[in-house]
C-alpha positions as CSV (number, residue, x, y, z in Angstrom):
1,M,51.6,11.1,-43.3
2,L,49.3,9.8,-40.7
3,S,47.4,11.9,-38.2
4,Y,48.2,12.2,-34.5
5,A,45.0,10.3,-33.7
6,T,46.0,7.4,-36.0
7,Y,49.4,7.2,-34.4
8,K,47.7,7.0,-31.0
9,I,45.4,4.2,-32.2
10,F,48.5,2.2,-33.5
11,H,50.2,2.9,-30.1
12,Y,47.2,1.5,-28.2
13,V,47.1,-1.6,-30.5
14,G,50.8,-2.1,-29.8
15,I,50.2,-1.8,-26.1
16,S,47.5,-4.4,-26.2
17,M,49.6,-6.8,-28.2
18,V,52.6,-6.5,-25.8
19,L,50.3,-7.0,-22.8
20,A,48.5,-9.9,-24.3
21,S,51.7,-11.7,-25.3
22,L,53.4,-11.2,-22.0
23,G,50.3,-12.2,-20.1
24,A,50.0,-15.3,-22.2
25,L,53.7,-16.0,-21.6
26,I,53.3,-15.7,-17.8
27,V,50.4,-18.3,-17.7
28,Y,51.8,-20.3,-20.6
29,E,50.9,-24.0,-20.5
30,N,51.5,-25.0,-24.1
31,K,47.8,-25.8,-24.9
32,V,46.6,-23.3,-27.5
33,L,49.4,-20.8,-28.3
34,T,52.9,-21.6,-29.3
35,K,55.9,-19.7,-27.8
36,R,56.7,-18.6,-31.4
37,S,53.2,-17.0,-31.9
38,I,53.5,-15.3,-28.5
39,A,57.0,-14.0,-29.4
40,I,55.8,-12.7,-32.8
41,T,52.9,-10.9,-31.2
42,H,55.3,-9.3,-28.6
43,G,57.8,-8.2,-31.3
44,V,55.1,-6.7,-33.6
45,G,53.6,-4.9,-30.6
46,L,57.0,-3.5,-29.6
47,V,57.6,-2.3,-33.2
48,L,54.2,-0.7,-33.3
49,L,54.8,1.1,-30.0
50,L,58.2,2.5,-31.2
51,I,57.1,3.6,-34.6
52,S,53.8,5.1,-33.5
53,G,55.4,6.8,-30.4
54,F,58.0,8.5,-32.6
55,G,55.4,9.3,-35.2
56,A,53.2,11.0,-32.5
57,L,56.2,12.9,-31.3
58,A,56.8,14.2,-34.8
59,K,53.2,15.2,-35.1
60,L,53.6,17.1,-31.8
61,Q,56.7,18.7,-33.3
62,I,58.9,17.4,-30.5
63,H,62.3,16.9,-32.2
64,S,64.5,16.3,-29.2
65,I,64.2,13.7,-26.5
66,P,62.9,15.2,-23.3
67,G,63.2,13.3,-20.0
68,W,59.7,11.8,-20.1
69,V,60.4,10.4,-23.6
70,A,63.7,8.9,-22.4
71,A,61.8,7.3,-19.4
72,K,59.2,5.9,-21.8
73,L,62.1,4.4,-23.9
74,G,63.4,2.8,-20.7
75,L,59.9,1.3,-20.1
76,W,59.9,0.1,-23.7
77,L,63.2,-1.7,-23.1
78,L,61.9,-3.2,-19.9
79,L,58.8,-4.5,-21.8
80,G,61.2,-6.0,-24.4
81,A,63.3,-7.6,-21.6
82,Y,60.1,-9.2,-20.1
83,M,60.1,-11.7,-23.0
84,A,63.4,-13.1,-21.8
85,L,62.8,-12.7,-18.1
86,V,59.3,-14.3,-17.8
87,P,60.4,-17.9,-18.7
88,R,63.2,-17.7,-16.1
89,L,61.2,-16.0,-13.4
90,R,57.6,-17.3,-14.1
91,N,57.6,-20.0,-11.4
92,R,58.9,-18.0,-8.5
93,F,57.6,-14.5,-9.3
94,S,54.5,-15.0,-11.4
95,A,52.4,-12.6,-9.3
96,A,55.1,-9.9,-9.4
97,L,55.3,-10.3,-13.2
98,W,51.6,-10.3,-13.6
99,F,51.0,-7.1,-11.6
100,G,54.2,-5.5,-12.8
101,L,52.8,-5.3,-16.3
102,P,49.9,-2.9,-15.6
103,I,52.1,-0.9,-13.2
104,T,54.6,-0.5,-16.0
105,M,51.9,0.6,-18.4
106,A,50.4,3.0,-15.9
107,L,53.7,4.6,-15.4
108,G,54.1,5.0,-19.2
109,A,50.6,6.5,-19.4
110,Y,51.4,8.9,-16.6
111,L,54.6,10.0,-18.3
112,A,52.8,10.6,-21.6
113,Q,49.9,12.5,-20.0
114,Y,51.7,14.7,-17.6
115,K,55.2,14.9,-19.0
116,P,56.7,15.6,-15.6
117,F,60.3,16.2,-16.8
């Protein structure tokens, strides 16, 4: 079984993969990356986030789903939906998508740190 610190490292790697893939998709111009490589990075990042998040909860001995965890799962679903939304909204709402990513991640960090509900 992995340590709590290891789960956190995997969680951070997952976060960086999701953000990098979605950022690349927002500014995608088909020069270096393929959509497939971006989608694979996004999917692997989401899986890392989910597994490491639940692994960390197990290490903290949290066996139910408190409100803050449910909210983080909602953010995880939103990040998953970004992959489908970005190509459709990129031209009209690229700034909102671009700045929405760090806001979404900041909200997730806030929920994890302060566990408000």
